[in-house]
TORMI-880276 format. One record per residue (C-alpha): residue in one letter; y negated, x negated, z negated. Coordinates in steps of 0.02 Angstrom, whole numbers, plus 50000, padded with zeros to 5 digits. Layout:
<nodes>
AYXZ
...
</nodes>
This chain:
<nodes>
M444894373660915
V445284381261068
K446894388160994
Y446124394760857
K444724407260970
N445724422660948
L446064420960766
Y444714431260706
K445724445860797
W447254440360700
M446454442160535
F446154460760566
I448024461660521
P448024456360332
M446274464160315
I447104480760372
L448604477660267
M447544472660091
Q446584491160125
F448274500160162
G448804493459993
I447334496759898
F446774512359953
K447454524959836
D447314515459695
Y445344510359718
W444814525959800
G445854538959739
D444944537459577
F443434528559619
T442314534959492
D443314531659348
N443634513159390
A442734500359278
W441454488659336
S442564473459360
V443754483559469
H442254487059588
V441624470759566
H443384461459620
Y443624472659752
W442234470159853
T442124451959828
G443874451059900
T443494462160038
I441974453960094
W443094438060086
Y444324444760188
L442984449460305
Y442224432360307
L443884425760362
I443634437460516
I441974432260556
Q442014412360513
P443334408460646
Y442354419160778
F440694409860737
A441694392560745
T442514394760913
H441094405360994
G439634392960999
K438844398660831
L439284381560735
A437614382860631
L438054400460581
H439814395660531
R439154382560436
T437744391760338
N439134406160296
G440314394160235
I439074389360110
I438944407760053
G440664408960069
M441294396759946
F440084404459813
L441054421259862
A442714413459822
G442204406659676
G441784425959635
V443584430859701
C444354419259586
L443364423959432
T443234442159447
A445194441759446
F445394432059298
S444194444459204
M445254459559248
M446884452259179
H446754459459006
R446734475259088
D448614471859124
L448994469258930
V447944483958889
T449054493059022
T450614486558919
Q450074496058766
R449774512758856
A451444510958935
L452274507658761
E451324522058686
L451444533058832
A453324530058900
D453584546858975
R452064545459072
F452264528359145
G454174531059156
P455124515859248
F453454505559235
E453664498459067
P452704485658976
W453754469459035
F453154476359211
F451284473459165
F451704456459085
G452514451759246
V451074456759351
A449924444959253
A451174431259231
V451214429659434
E449294433159447
I448884416959360
P449564406159475
M449194415259618
I447224414459566
I447404395759544
G448234393259720
F446834403959787
G445514392859715
F446564375959754
A446694381059931
V444814383859939
I444464366759867
M445704359159989
S444674367560124
I443064359960074
I443784342660044
H444574342660234
R443014352160300
K442814337460433
R444534339960489
L444544356960566
E446184360860596
D446694358260402
H445014365660344
A445374382360444
W447264382660397
W446904380460215
L445794394860215
I447014405360324
S448354402460175
T447164411760052
V447374426860144
F449214425960104
I449204418959925
I448214433459864
M448864448359968
M450194454859863
P449244461959718
A448434475259855
L449894476359961
G451204477559839
R450214492759764
G450274502159923
I452124499959962
Q452484503959775
N451514519559788
V452444525359942
Y453954518459869
V453844530159711
G453224543959814
L454764544459924
H456064543659761
I454944553759644
K456334566159622
D457314551759537
W455934548959405
P455984540059299
A457654532259364
I456664522659500
D456974504059535
I455214497759540
M455524480159585
A456324484559766
P454524487059828
I453924470459771
Y455344462759844
L454954469860013
T453124465859999
Q453564447859972
M454784447660119
I453434455460225
I452154442360154
I453154426960188
G453644432560356
L451854434260404
I451604416960343
L452964410360438
L452514418960604
A450774413960591
A451324394460539
W452394395960684
H451244401760805
Y449824388060736
K451044373960729
K450844372460539
L452474376260465
K452534358660383
H450704360960310
P450464360060136
A449554375160139
T451054384260216
Y452134378360071
L450884382959940
A450764400760007
I452674402160016
G452964395359851
I451864406659768
N452454423459855
V454284416059807
Y453844414059618
T453214431759620
C454884437959646
F455144432759472
L454134445359414
E455304455159303
P456194439459211
L454554432859188
G453844449559124
R455324450659002
S455264434058927
E454534435458737
T453894417358761
I452914421258918
Q452244438758836
T451694429358672
F450894415958782
L449724430558884
E449464439058716
T448734423158643
V447754417358781
I447124433858873
K445934442758739
G444734457758760
</nodes>
């Protein structure tokens, strides 16, 4: 585990990127956010904090504390998954608002929010799978660590994507509503995939299944638009996700 001794320092990078991405959307209308939004934001934020402190404990002679926190962390990971699922109905509500208030939403047509829901489902499932694999491989420390690290990249898109999209829209606001809202999404995925490859290369995990999973989820997200425009996908989401 010597090569992971400074991992906790590197984990500040995705934490900062996540906070940058979500800052305006969460703190900008803090008092208007639904309870589910607050719960999901804080469970997700604490999970990122855990992925900073846990490598530190594991590599700085605090294994007993690492194991205790690990048990709590698994409970927290379940919270991240369940609160993410609980918020998905908001995406479908927003599709209706985008249809009724087309002038206000501009380029953000209903298909975009259907697409967000479509990519979030495998994202959440992938996150849960990676956490479960980390538990299964808890005695194989390198596999255990890498499965947990991969969760950062699996769920980074919603927060970072919003931040980059907000900046992009702000820079092109004079063209409203003729703004390409998918361009910042593609940029976001390029950044995340680049970070995955950089981290996997650094820790010699380019061929690890957790790396493949994280890359696969982020490549899949690039298909947000065709997924969101698919009537089959829309019908499925409306049938399954009820308020």
